[in-house]
N, C-alpha and C positions, 0 to 999 in steps of 0.2 A: 615258529610258525609252521603249520602243516600245509603241504602243497598237494593238491589233487591233480593227477595227470589223467586226463580223459581221452580215451582212444576209441574212435569209431571202428567197428569190426564188420567187414563184409568182403568175402572172397580174398582173404589175406593169409591163408594158412602158410603160404611160402615164406612170409616175412614176419609172422606174428611172434614166434619164439625169439628171434633176434631182437625185435622191438622190446619185448618184455624184459629180456636179459639186459638190454642196454639201460633201461630205466632202473631195474633192481640193482645194478652194479654202480650206480651213481654214489658219490661220497655223501651227499645229503640224504639222510635216512628217514626224516620225518615226512614221508610221502604216503599217499594212497593212490593206487592205480585203479581207475574205473574203466572197465572195458564194456562198451555198449554194442551189442550184436544186433544187427538188423536182419536177422533171418538167414545167416550164412548156411549154405548147403554143403560147404566143404568141411574139413575137420577142425576149423577154427574153434568152435564151441568146446570140443574135446580137449584141444590144446589148452584153452583157458581153464577148464576144470582141472586139468593136471597141474597147472601152475598154481591155481587157487589152493590146492591141497598143500603145496609146499610153501608158498609165499602168502602169509596171512594179511598182507597189505593189499591184496587184490579183491576188488568187488566186480561181480559179473552181472550185467543186466541184459535181458533178452527182450526183443520186441515180439511178444506173443499175440499182439492185437493186429498186426499187419497194418499199422497206420503209416502215414507218410513219414519218410526218414527224418527230415528236419524237425517235424512236429514231435516225433518220438524222441529224438536226440535231446531236444531242449526240455521236454517233460522229464526225461530221465535224469538230467543233471540237476534239476531243481531239488531233487531229494538230498543232494550233497551240499547245497549252497546255504 
């Protein structure tokens, strides 16, 4: 069974690498990490792009429409359900 781990991203550059490393290092390997960015102005999007290049299990979605966060979050995860 595949498990999707969905992580909302906004102003988390300080914690993001640790979060991704923690998930990637789990013993269960049939996972996909979905990072949903809500317009972070910090370096979080670049951190995700760097990880995405290394870890093929990462999907990165950005809110380019500037819609409400919860509405965007739910519409984003519908793609993966």
